[in-house]
C-alpha angles and dihedrals in degrees: 000000000000112000089204092056092048091048092051091050091047092051091052092047091048090058091048094046099037092230137085120275118210123211103177117104113263131203090227137010130180126179147096118310101233107174149319120264119207114215128176092254098042148311122296132191124226113223117190111208095181098249095048140349131245132210111217135169109284124235123194094235089063091075090072088062102045110150093017131105116262133176129215129195123188109241118176109292098013150350121297109215130203135178109240127222101192126297117352099351126101145162115227119240123202101232 
């Protein structure tokens, strides 16, 4: 996916949200799944961590958890997502 396109989308979202939006891959992300973002080269998901937001690759199963806190950990070829239930507990999602 085009880094330039993601950066432009992140800049626009940052103005709307009033906080920075990261686009670089992270080893770990935890926050509320806010919405999907359609870009020319694919769909992204906006995760709000509280201090900032992160654009990550979208998965269809995420829609079931809109508005809820999810956690993603980078594992090999992609991110493994789980629905969180407070500190330390999670429900696995097949993404």
